[in-house]
N, CA, C, O and the ligand as a Tripos MOL2 file, in Angstrom:
@<TRIPOS>MOLECULE
protein
  261   259    66     0     0
PROTEIN
NO_CHARGES

@<TRIPOS>ATOM
      1 N          61.8540  104.9430  130.3230 N.3       1 MET1
      2 CA         60.7650  104.0200  130.6930 C.3       1 MET1
      3 C          59.5430  104.2810  129.8230 C.2       1 MET1
      4 O          59.1260  105.4220  129.6260 O.2       1 MET1
      5 N          59.0020  103.2250  129.3270 N.am      2 LEU2
      6 CA         57.8680  103.3580  128.4310 C.3       2 LEU2
      7 C          56.5820  103.5180  129.2460 C.2       2 LEU2
      8 O          56.3560  102.8280  130.2400 O.2       2 LEU2
      9 N          55.7750  104.4290  128.7970 N.am      3 ASP3
     10 CA         54.5040  104.6720  129.4640 C.3       3 ASP3
     11 C          53.5780  103.4710  129.2870 C.2       3 ASP3
     12 O          53.3460  103.0100  128.1690 O.2       3 ASP3
     13 N          53.0640  102.9820  130.3880 N.am      4 LYS4
     14 CA         52.2260  101.7870  130.3110 C.3       4 LYS4
     15 C          50.9500  102.0430  129.5120 C.2       4 LYS4
     16 O          50.4280  101.1520  128.8420 O.2       4 LYS4
     17 N          50.4630  103.2730  129.5960 N.am      5 ARG5
     18 CA         49.2570  103.5880  128.8210 C.3       5 ARG5
     19 C          49.5570  103.5430  127.3280 C.2       5 ARG5
     20 O          48.7100  103.1800  126.5120 O.2       5 ARG5
     21 N          50.7900  103.9240  126.9960 N.am      6 LEU6
     22 CA         51.1920  103.8690  125.5930 C.3       6 LEU6
     23 C          51.2110  102.4160  125.1270 C.2       6 LEU6
     24 O          50.7520  102.0930  124.0310 O.2       6 LEU6
     25 N          51.7420  101.5590  125.9690 N.am      7 LEU7
     26 CA         51.8060  100.1400  125.6370 C.3       7 LEU7
     27 C          50.4060   99.5800  125.3930 C.2       7 LEU7
     28 O          50.2000   98.7290  124.5280 O.2       7 LEU7
     29 N          49.4600  100.0740  126.1690 N.am      8 ASP8
     30 CA         48.0870   99.5820  126.0380 C.3       8 ASP8
     31 C          47.4920   99.8870  124.6700 C.2       8 ASP8
     32 O          46.6800   99.1130  124.1620 O.2       8 ASP8
     33 N          47.8810  100.9860  124.0790 N.am      9 VAL9
     34 CA         47.2770  101.3630  122.7990 C.3       9 VAL9
     35 C          48.0920  100.8720  121.6040 C.2       9 VAL9
     36 O          47.6280  100.9000  120.4640 O.2       9 VAL9
     37 N          49.3000  100.4270  121.8830 N.am     10 LEU10
     38 CA         50.1290   99.9440  120.7780 C.3      10 LEU10
     39 C          49.7330   98.5200  120.4040 C.2      10 LEU10
     40 O          49.3920   97.7020  121.2570 O.2      10 LEU10
     41 N          49.7880   98.2560  119.1230 N.am     11 ALA11
     42 CA         49.5450   96.9020  118.6430 C.3      11 ALA11
     43 C          50.5070   96.6270  117.5020 C.2      11 ALA11
     44 O          51.0160   97.5430  116.8560 O.2      11 ALA11
     45 N          50.7390   95.3720  117.2760 N.am     12 CYS12
     46 CA         51.6100   94.9750  116.1750 C.3      12 CYS12
     47 C          51.0200   95.4720  114.8590 C.2      12 CYS12
     48 O          49.8480   95.2210  114.5810 O.2      12 CYS12
     49 N          51.8140   96.1770  114.0410 N.am     13 PRO13
     50 CA         51.2860   96.7010  112.7800 C.3      13 PRO13
     51 C          50.9740   95.5950  111.7730 C.2      13 PRO13
     52 O          50.2440   95.8230  110.8080 O.2      13 PRO13
     53 N          51.5120   94.4270  111.9880 N.am     14 ARG14
     54 CA         51.2630   93.3240  111.0630 C.3      14 ARG14
     55 C          50.0150   92.5490  111.4330 C.2      14 ARG14
     56 O          49.1060   92.3980  110.6170 O.2      14 ARG14
     57 N          49.9690   92.0540  112.6710 N.am     15 CYS15
     58 CA         48.8800   91.1530  113.0470 C.3      15 CYS15
     59 C          47.8950   91.8260  113.9900 C.2      15 CYS15
     60 O          46.9030   91.2180  114.3920 O.2      15 CYS15
     61 N          48.1670   93.1000  114.3530 N.am     16 LYS16
     62 CA         47.3070   93.8570  115.2780 C.3      16 LYS16
     63 C          47.2240   93.2130  116.6570 C.2      16 LYS16
     64 O          46.3260   93.5120  117.4440 O.2      16 LYS16
     65 N          48.1480   92.3490  116.9280 N.am     17 GLY17
     66 CA         48.1570   91.6600  118.2170 C.3      17 GLY17
     67 C          48.7750   92.5290  119.2970 C.2      17 GLY17
     68 O          49.3790   93.5620  119.0070 O.2      17 GLY17
     69 N          48.6230   92.1090  120.5380 N.am     18 PRO18
     70 CA         49.2020   92.8560  121.6630 C.3      18 PRO18
     71 C          50.7210   92.7230  121.6790 C.2      18 PRO18
     72 O          51.2830   91.7470  121.1820 O.2      18 PRO18
     73 N          51.3640   93.7230  122.2600 N.am     19 LEU19
     74 CA         52.8170   93.7310  122.3290 C.3      19 LEU19
     75 C          53.2790   93.6400  123.7630 C.2      19 LEU19
     76 O          52.5990   94.0820  124.6890 O.2      19 LEU19
     77 N          54.4390   93.0620  123.9250 N.am     20 GLU20
     78 CA         55.0350   92.9060  125.2390 C.3      20 GLU20
     79 C          56.2640   93.8050  125.3070 C.2      20 GLU20
     80 O          57.0620   93.8560  124.3710 O.2      20 GLU20
     81 N          56.4050   94.5080  126.4200 N.am     21 TYR21
     82 CA         57.5330   95.4230  126.5650 C.3      21 TYR21
     83 C          58.7210   94.6990  127.1770 C.2      21 TYR21
     84 O          58.6170   94.1030  128.2490 O.2      21 TYR21
     85 N          59.8350   94.7570  126.4930 N.am     22 ASP22
     86 CA         61.0670   94.1890  127.0250 C.3      22 ASP22
     87 C          61.9570   95.3420  127.4650 C.2      22 ASP22
     88 O          62.6110   95.9920  126.6490 O.2      22 ASP22
     89 N          61.9680   95.5780  128.7560 N.am     23 ALA23
     90 CA         62.7010   96.7330  129.2770 C.3      23 ALA23
     91 C          64.2070   96.5610  129.1070 C.2      23 ALA23
     92 O          64.9250   97.5400  128.9000 O.2      23 ALA23
     93 N          64.6810   95.3380  129.1920 N.am     24 GLY24
     94 CA         66.1120   95.0890  129.0720 C.3      24 GLY24
     95 C          66.6090   95.3620  127.6670 C.2      24 GLY24
     96 O          67.6330   96.0170  127.4700 O.2      24 GLY24
     97 N          65.8820   94.8600  126.7050 N.am     25 GLN25
     98 CA         66.2960   95.0060  125.3090 C.3      25 GLN25
     99 C          65.7860   96.3030  124.7010 C.2      25 GLN25
    100 O          66.2150   96.6960  123.6160 O.2      25 GLN25
    101 N          64.8590   96.9770  125.4070 N.am     26 GLN26
    102 CA         64.2060   98.1450  124.8220 C.3      26 GLN26
    103 C          63.5690   97.7760  123.4780 C.2      26 GLN26
    104 O          63.8770   98.3410  122.4280 O.2      26 GLN26
    105 N          62.6840   96.8150  123.5720 N.am     27 GLU27
    106 CA         61.9880   96.3430  122.3870 C.3      27 GLU27
    107 C          60.5440   96.0390  122.7460 C.2      27 GLU27
    108 O          60.2080   95.8030  123.9070 O.2      27 GLU27
    109 N          59.7110   96.0520  121.7350 N.am     28 LEU28
    110 CA         58.3370   95.6030  121.9020 C.3      28 LEU28
    111 C          58.1920   94.2880  121.1460 C.2      28 LEU28
    112 O          58.5070   94.1920  119.9600 O.2      28 LEU28
    113 N          57.7140   93.2970  121.8510 N.am     29 ILE29
    114 CA         57.7110   91.9430  121.3180 C.3      29 ILE29
    115 C          56.3050   91.5520  120.8860 C.2      29 ILE29
    116 O          55.3450   91.6980  121.6430 O.2      29 ILE29
    117 N          56.2000   91.0560  119.6620 N.am     30 CYS30
    118 CA         54.9730   90.3990  119.2220 C.3      30 CYS30
    119 C          55.2130   88.9010  119.3460 C.2      30 CYS30
    120 O          55.9520   88.3050  118.5620 O.2      30 CYS30
    121 N          54.5770   88.3140  120.3390 N.am     31 ARG31
    122 CA         54.8230   86.8960  120.6020 C.3      31 ARG31
    123 C          54.2780   86.0100  119.4900 C.2      31 ARG31
    124 O          54.8820   85.0030  119.1220 O.2      31 ARG31
    125 N          53.1320   86.4050  118.9670 N.am     32 GLY32
    126 CA         52.4920   85.5870  117.9480 C.3      32 GLY32
    127 C          53.3730   85.3940  116.7260 C.2      32 GLY32
    128 O          53.3870   84.3210  116.1220 O.2      32 GLY32
    129 N          54.1020   86.4290  116.3680 N.am     33 GLU33
    130 CA         54.9220   86.3670  115.1640 C.3      33 GLU33
    131 C          56.4080   86.2890  115.4860 C.2      33 GLU33
    132 O          57.2350   86.1790  114.5810 O.2      33 GLU33
    133 N          56.7470   86.3440  116.7600 N.am     34 ALA34
    134 CA         58.1470   86.3150  117.1890 C.3      34 ALA34
    135 C          58.9410   87.4330  116.5180 C.2      34 ALA34
    136 O          60.0060   87.2130  115.9420 O.2      34 ALA34
    137 N          58.3820   88.6410  116.6140 N.am     35 LEU35
    138 CA         59.0530   89.8170  116.0810 C.3      35 LEU35
    139 C          59.3080   90.7930  117.2200 C.2      35 LEU35
    140 O          58.5320   90.8810  118.1720 O.2      35 LEU35
    141 N          60.4100   91.5250  117.1030 N.am     36 ALA36
    142 CA         60.7310   92.5290  118.1030 C.3      36 ALA36
    143 C          60.8720   93.8830  117.4200 C.2      36 ALA36
    144 O          61.6780   94.0510  116.5050 O.2      36 ALA36
    145 N          60.0750   94.8490  117.8800 N.am     37 TYR37
    146 CA         60.1550   96.2090  117.3470 C.3      37 TYR37
    147 C          61.0400   97.0370  118.2670 C.2      37 TYR37
    148 O          60.8600   97.0200  119.4850 O.2      37 TYR37
    149 N          61.9880   97.7560  117.6960 N.am     38 PRO38
    150 CA         62.9160   98.5250  118.5270 C.3      38 PRO38
    151 C          62.2550   99.7570  119.1460 C.2      38 PRO38
    152 O          61.2940  100.3040  118.6060 O.2      38 PRO38
    153 N          62.7910  100.1750  120.2880 N.am     39 ILE39
    154 CA         62.3870  101.4460  120.8980 C.3      39 ILE39
    155 C          63.6090  102.3520  120.8590 C.2      39 ILE39
    156 O          64.6300  102.0640  121.4830 O.2      39 ILE39
    157 N          63.4930  103.4430  120.1260 N.am     40 ARG40
    158 CA         64.6320  104.3490  119.9680 C.3      40 ARG40
    159 C          64.3290  105.6680  120.6500 C.2      40 ARG40
    160 O          63.3430  106.3360  120.3380 O.2      40 ARG40
    161 N          65.2000  106.0360  121.5970 N.am     41 ASP41
    162 CA         65.0060  107.2780  122.3490 C.3      41 ASP41
    163 C          63.6260  107.3270  122.9700 C.2      41 ASP41
    164 O          62.9950  108.3830  123.0210 O.2      41 ASP41
    165 N          63.1540  106.1700  123.4460 N.am     42 GLY42
    166 CA         61.8610  106.1190  124.1240 C.3      42 GLY42
    167 C          60.6770  106.0740  123.1830 C.2      42 GLY42
    168 O          59.5280  106.0780  123.6240 O.2      42 GLY42
    169 N          60.9480  106.0320  121.8950 N.am     43 ILE43
    170 CA         59.8560  106.0270  120.9350 C.3      43 ILE43
    171 C          59.8120  104.6860  120.2190 C.2      43 ILE43
    172 O          60.7660  104.3010  119.5440 O.2      43 ILE43
    173 N          58.6980  103.9790  120.3710 N.am     44 PRO44
    174 CA         58.5830  102.6960  119.6900 C.3      44 PRO44
    175 C          58.5550  102.8740  118.1730 C.2      44 PRO44
    176 O          57.8180  103.7070  117.6460 O.2      44 PRO44
    177 N          59.3590  102.0900  117.4930 N.am     45 VAL45
    178 CA         59.4010  102.1460  116.0300 C.3      45 VAL45
    179 C          58.5160  101.0290  115.5010 C.2      45 VAL45
    180 O          58.9360   99.8780  115.3840 O.2      45 VAL45
    181 N          57.2810  101.3990  115.1830 N.am     46 MET46
    182 CA         56.3070  100.3880  114.7940 C.3      46 MET46
    183 C          56.3250  100.1860  113.2860 C.2      46 MET46
    184 O          55.3310  100.4170  112.5980 O.2      46 MET46
    185 N          57.4690   99.7530  112.7920 N.am     47 LEU47
    186 CA         57.6140   99.4960  111.3640 C.3      47 LEU47
    187 C          58.0570   98.0550  111.1700 C.2      47 LEU47
    188 O          59.0250   97.5960  111.7770 O.2      47 LEU47
    189 N          57.3350   97.3590  110.3190 N.am     48 VAL48
    190 CA         57.6870   95.9650  110.0750 C.3      48 VAL48
    191 C          59.1090   95.8710  109.5290 C.2      48 VAL48
    192 O          59.8410   94.9290  109.8330 O.2      48 VAL48
    193 N          59.4900   96.8580  108.7210 N.am     49 ALA49
    194 CA         60.8330   96.8490  108.1360 C.3      49 ALA49
    195 C          61.9220   96.9720  109.1930 C.2      49 ALA49
    196 O          63.0540   96.5420  108.9700 O.2      49 ALA49
    197 N          61.5890   97.5560  110.3440 N.am     50 GLU50
    198 CA         62.5730   97.7480  111.4090 C.3      50 GLU50
    199 C          62.5580   96.6230  112.4270 C.2      50 GLU50
    200 O          63.4500   96.5230  113.2700 O.2      50 GLU50
    201 N          61.5500   95.7850  112.3470 N.am     51 ALA51
    202 CA         61.4430   94.7150  113.3280 C.3      51 ALA51
    203 C          62.4870   93.6380  113.0590 C.2      51 ALA51
    204 O          62.8880   93.3990  111.9200 O.2      51 ALA51
    205 N          62.9120   92.9960  114.1440 N.am     52 ARG52
    206 CA         63.8350   91.8810  113.9340 C.3      52 ARG52
    207 C          63.1670   90.6070  114.4240 C.2      52 ARG52
    208 O          62.4200   90.6170  115.4020 O.2      52 ARG52
    209 N          63.4420   89.5180  113.7370 N.am     53 PRO53
    210 CA         62.8880   88.2470  114.1950 C.3      53 PRO53
    211 C          63.5740   87.8180  115.4770 C.2      53 PRO53
    212 O          64.7910   87.9470  115.6110 O.2      53 PRO53
    213 N          62.8030   87.3130  116.4120 N.am     54 LEU54
    214 CA         63.3940   86.7840  117.6340 C.3      54 LEU54
    215 C          64.1320   85.4960  117.3050 C.2      54 LEU54
    216 O          63.7090   84.7130  116.4550 O.2      54 LEU54
    217 N          65.2490   85.2960  118.0020 N.am     55 SER55
    218 CA         65.9770   84.0620  117.7540 C.3      55 SER55
    219 C          65.1060   82.8770  118.1680 C.2      55 SER55
    220 O          64.4960   82.8900  119.2380 O.2      55 SER55
    221 N          65.0550   81.8830  117.3360 N.am     56 PRO56
    222 CA         64.2490   80.7190  117.6760 C.3      56 PRO56
    223 C          64.8390   79.9940  118.8650 C.2      56 PRO56
    224 O          66.0280   80.1360  119.1510 O.2      56 PRO56
    225 N          64.0460   79.2400  119.5440 N.am     57 PRO57
    226 CA         64.5680   78.4710  120.6830 C.3      57 PRO57
    227 C          65.6160   77.4920  120.1790 C.2      57 PRO57
    228 O          65.5860   77.0910  119.0160 O.2      57 PRO57
    229 N          66.5440   77.1050  121.0500 N.am     58 PRO58
    230 CA         67.6150   76.2010  120.6410 C.3      58 PRO58
    231 C          67.0400   74.9420  120.0140 C.2      58 PRO58
    232 O          66.1320   74.3150  120.5590 O.2      58 PRO58
    233 N          67.5770   74.5900  118.8750 N.am     59 ALA59
    234 CA         67.0610   73.4250  118.1680 C.3      59 ALA59
    235 C          67.4940   72.1470  118.8890 C.2      59 ALA59
    236 O          68.5450   72.1010  119.5290 O.2      59 ALA59
    237 N          66.6840   71.1440  118.7710 N.am     60 PRO60
    238 CA         67.1290   69.8380  119.2920 C.3      60 PRO60
    239 C          68.3810   69.3910  118.5550 C.2      60 PRO60
    240 O          68.6740   69.8740  117.4620 O.2      60 PRO60
    241 N          69.0950   68.4930  119.1420 N.am     61 GLN61
    242 CA         70.3850   68.1390  118.5700 C.3      61 GLN61
    243 C          70.2170   67.2650  117.3450 C.2      61 GLN61
    244 O          70.3650   66.0430  117.3860 O.2      61 GLN61
    245 N          69.9020   67.9390  116.2610 N.am     62 ASP62
    246 CA         69.6450   67.1920  115.0340 C.3      62 ASP62
    247 C          70.7400   67.4530  113.9930 C.2      62 ASP62
    248 O          70.6370   67.0210  112.8450 O.2      62 ASP62
    249 N          71.7880   68.1670  114.4160 N.am     63 ARG63
    250 CA         72.8940   68.2890  113.4750 C.3      63 ARG63
    251 C          74.2050   68.0240  114.1890 C.2      63 ARG63
    252 O          74.3230   68.2120  115.4000 O.2      63 ARG63
    253 N          75.1640   67.5940  113.4350 N.am     64 PRO64
    254 CA         76.4650   67.2680  114.0390 C.3      64 PRO64
    255 C          77.1340   68.4980  114.6390 C.2      64 PRO64
    256 O          77.0150   69.5940  114.0910 O.2      64 PRO64
    257 N          77.8250   68.3330  115.7390 N.am     65 ALA65
    258 CA         78.4510   69.4470  116.4350 C.3      65 ALA65
    259 C          79.6730   69.9420  115.6720 C.2      65 ALA65
    260 O          80.3350   70.8830  116.1090 O.2      65 ALA65
    261 ZN         52.4560   90.6820  115.0930 Zn       66 ZN66
@<TRIPOS>BOND
     1     1     2 1
     2     2     3 1
     3     3     4 2
     4     3     5 am
     5     5     6 1
     6     6     7 1
     7     7     8 2
     8     7     9 am
     9     9    10 1
    10    10    11 1
    11    11    12 2
    12    11    13 am
    13    13    14 1
    14    14    15 1
    15    15    16 2
    16    15    17 am
    17    17    18 1
    18    18    19 1
    19    19    20 2
    20    19    21 am
    21    21    22 1
    22    22    23 1
    23    23    24 2
    24    23    25 am
    25    25    26 1
    26    26    27 1
    27    27    28 2
    28    27    29 am
    29    29    30 1
    30    30    31 1
    31    31    32 2
    32    31    33 am
    33    33    34 1
    34    34    35 1
    35    35    36 2
    36    35    37 am
    37    37    38 1
    38    38    39 1
    39    39    40 2
    40    39    41 am
    41    41    42 1
    42    42    43 1
    43    43    44 2
    44    43    45 am
    45    45    46 1
    46    46    47 1
    47    47    48 2
    48    47    49 am
    49    49    50 1
    50    50    51 1
    51    51    52 2
    52    51    53 am
    53    53    54 1
    54    54    55 1
    55    55    56 2
    56    55    57 am
    57    57    58 1
    58    58    59 1
    59    59    60 2
    60    59    61 am
    61    61    62 1
    62    62    63 1
    63    63    64 2
    64    63    65 am
    65    65    66 1
    66    66    67 1
    67    67    68 2
    68    67    69 am
    69    69    70 1
    70    70    71 1
    71    71    72 2
    72    71    73 am
    73    73    74 1
    74    74    75 1
    75    75    76 2
    76    75    77 am
    77    77    78 1
    78    78    79 1
    79    79    80 2
    80    79    81 am
    81    81    82 1
    82    82    83 1
    83    83    84 2
    84    83    85 am
    85    85    86 1
    86    86    87 1
    87    87    88 2
    88    87    89 am
    89    89    90 1
    90    90    91 1
    91    91    92 2
    92    91    93 am
    93    93    94 1
    94    94    95 1
    95    95    96 2
    96    95    97 am
    97    97    98 1
    98    98    99 1
    99    99   100 2
   100    99   101 am
   101   101   102 1
   102   102   103 1
   103   103   104 2
   104   103   105 am
   105   105   106 1
   106   106   107 1
   107   107   108 2
   108   107   109 am
   109   109   110 1
   110   110   111 1
   111   111   112 2
   112   111   113 am
   113   113   114 1
   114   114   115 1
   115   115   116 2
   116   115   117 am
   117   117   118 1
   118   118   119 1
   119   119   120 2
   120   119   121 am
   121   121   122 1
   122   122   123 1
   123   123   124 2
   124   123   125 am
   125   125   126 1
   126   126   127 1
   127   127   128 2
   128   127   129 am
   129   129   130 1
   130   130   131 1
   131   131   132 2
   132   131   133 am
   133   133   134 1
   134   134   135 1
   135   135   136 2
   136   135   137 am
   137   137   138 1
   138   138   139 1
   139   139   140 2
   140   139   141 am
   141   141   142 1
   142   142   143 1
   143   143   144 2
   144   143   145 am
   145   145   146 1
   146   146   147 1
   147   147   148 2
   148   147   149 am
   149   149   150 1
   150   150   151 1
   151   151   152 2
   152   151   153 am
   153   153   154 1
   154   154   155 1
   155   155   156 2
   156   155   157 am
   157   157   158 1
   158   158   159 1
   159   159   160 2
   160   159   161 am
   161   161   162 1
   162   162   163 1
   163   163   164 2
   164   163   165 am
   165   165   166 1
   166   166   167 1
   167   167   168 2
   168   167   169 am
   169   169   170 1
   170   170   171 1
   171   171   172 2
   172   171   173 am
   173   173   174 1
   174   174   175 1
   175   175   176 2
   176   175   177 am
   177   177   178 1
   178   178   179 1
   179   179   180 2
   180   179   181 am
   181   181   182 1
   182   182   183 1
   183   183   184 2
   184   183   185 am
   185   185   186 1
   186   186   187 1
   187   187   188 2
   188   187   189 am
   189   189   190 1
   190   190   191 1
   191   191   192 2
   192   191   193 am
   193   193   194 1
   194   194   195 1
   195   195   196 2
   196   195   197 am
   197   197   198 1
   198   198   199 1
   199   199   200 2
   200   199   201 am
   201   201   202 1
   202   202   203 1
   203   203   204 2
   204   203   205 am
   205   205   206 1
   206   206   207 1
   207   207   208 2
   208   207   209 am
   209   209   210 1
   210   210   211 1
   211   211   212 2
   212   211   213 am
   213   213   214 1
   214   214   215 1
   215   215   216 2
   216   215   217 am
   217   217   218 1
   218   218   219 1
   219   219   220 2
   220   219   221 am
   221   221   222 1
   222   222   223 1
   223   223   224 2
   224   223   225 am
   225   225   226 1
   226   226   227 1
   227   227   228 2
   228   227   229 am
   229   229   230 1
   230   230   231 1
   231   231   232 2
   232   231   233 am
   233   233   234 1
   234   234   235 1
   235   235   236 2
   236   235   237 am
   237   237   238 1
   238   238   239 1
   239   239   240 2
   240   239   241 am
   241   241   242 1
   242   242   243 1
   243   243   244 2
   244   243   245 am
   245   245   246 1
   246   246   247 1
   247   247   248 2
   248   247   249 am
   249   249   250 1
   250   250   251 1
   251   251   252 2
   252   251   253 am
   253   253   254 1
   254   254   255 1
   255   255   256 2
   256   255   257 am
   257   257   258 1
   258   258   259 1
   259   259   260 2
@<TRIPOS>SUBSTRUCTURE
     1 MET1         2 RESIDUE 1 A MET
     2 LEU2         6 RESIDUE 1 A LEU
     3 ASP3        10 RESIDUE 1 A ASP
     4 LYS4        14 RESIDUE 1 A LYS
     5 ARG5        18 RESIDUE 1 A ARG
     6 LEU6        22 RESIDUE 1 A LEU
     7 LEU7        26 RESIDUE 1 A LEU
     8 ASP8        30 RESIDUE 1 A ASP
     9 VAL9        34 RESIDUE 1 A VAL
    10 LEU10       38 RESIDUE 1 A LEU
    11 ALA11       42 RESIDUE 1 A ALA
    12 CYS12       46 RESIDUE 1 A CYS
    13 PRO13       50 RESIDUE 1 A PRO
    14 ARG14       54 RESIDUE 1 A ARG
    15 CYS15       58 RESIDUE 1 A CYS
    16 LYS16       62 RESIDUE 1 A LYS
    17 GLY17       66 RESIDUE 1 A GLY
    18 PRO18       70 RESIDUE 1 A PRO
    19 LEU19       74 RESIDUE 1 A LEU
    20 GLU20       78 RESIDUE 1 A GLU
    21 TYR21       82 RESIDUE 1 A TYR
    22 ASP22       86 RESIDUE 1 A ASP
    23 ALA23       90 RESIDUE 1 A ALA
    24 GLY24       94 RESIDUE 1 A GLY
    25 GLN25       98 RESIDUE 1 A GLN
    26 GLN26      102 RESIDUE 1 A GLN
    27 GLU27      106 RESIDUE 1 A GLU
    28 LEU28      110 RESIDUE 1 A LEU
    29 ILE29      114 RESIDUE 1 A ILE
    30 CYS30      118 RESIDUE 1 A CYS
    31 ARG31      122 RESIDUE 1 A ARG
    32 GLY32      126 RESIDUE 1 A GLY
    33 GLU33      130 RESIDUE 1 A GLU
    34 ALA34      134 RESIDUE 1 A ALA
    35 LEU35      138 RESIDUE 1 A LEU
    36 ALA36      142 RESIDUE 1 A ALA
    37 TYR37      146 RESIDUE 1 A TYR
    38 PRO38      150 RESIDUE 1 A PRO
    39 ILE39      154 RESIDUE 1 A ILE
    40 ARG40      158 RESIDUE 1 A ARG
    41 ASP41      162 RESIDUE 1 A ASP
    42 GLY42      166 RESIDUE 1 A GLY
    43 ILE43      170 RESIDUE 1 A ILE
    44 PRO44      174 RESIDUE 1 A PRO
    45 VAL45      178 RESIDUE 1 A VAL
    46 MET46      182 RESIDUE 1 A MET
    47 LEU47      186 RESIDUE 1 A LEU
    48 VAL48      190 RESIDUE 1 A VAL
    49 ALA49      194 RESIDUE 1 A ALA
    50 GLU50      198 RESIDUE 1 A GLU
    51 ALA51      202 RESIDUE 1 A ALA
    52 ARG52      206 RESIDUE 1 A ARG
    53 PRO53      210 RESIDUE 1 A PRO
    54 LEU54      214 RESIDUE 1 A LEU
    55 SER55      218 RESIDUE 1 A SER
    56 PRO56      222 RESIDUE 1 A PRO
    57 PRO57      226 RESIDUE 1 A PRO
    58 PRO58      230 RESIDUE 1 A PRO
    59 ALA59      234 RESIDUE 1 A ALA
    60 PRO60      238 RESIDUE 1 A PRO
    61 GLN61      242 RESIDUE 1 A GLN
    62 ASP62      246 RESIDUE 1 A ASP
    63 ARG63      250 RESIDUE 1 A ARG
    64 PRO64      254 RESIDUE 1 A PRO
    65 ALA65      258 RESIDUE 1 A ALA
    66 ZN66       261 GROUP 0 **** ****
């Protein structure tokens, strides 16, 4: 479990924005940039190189099935 006080001091290394804790995925989410930073062994990995882009919302049906 991530310490809430830790979450308070963490910010996105790219945009310095606030992060959201995803307990299920064990990730820290930057909503503004749709990036997810992994948490490994309880330690947030605040590296842009380690972040993964969040999957975009399902696209409208603009391509053939
Ligand atoms: Zn960010």
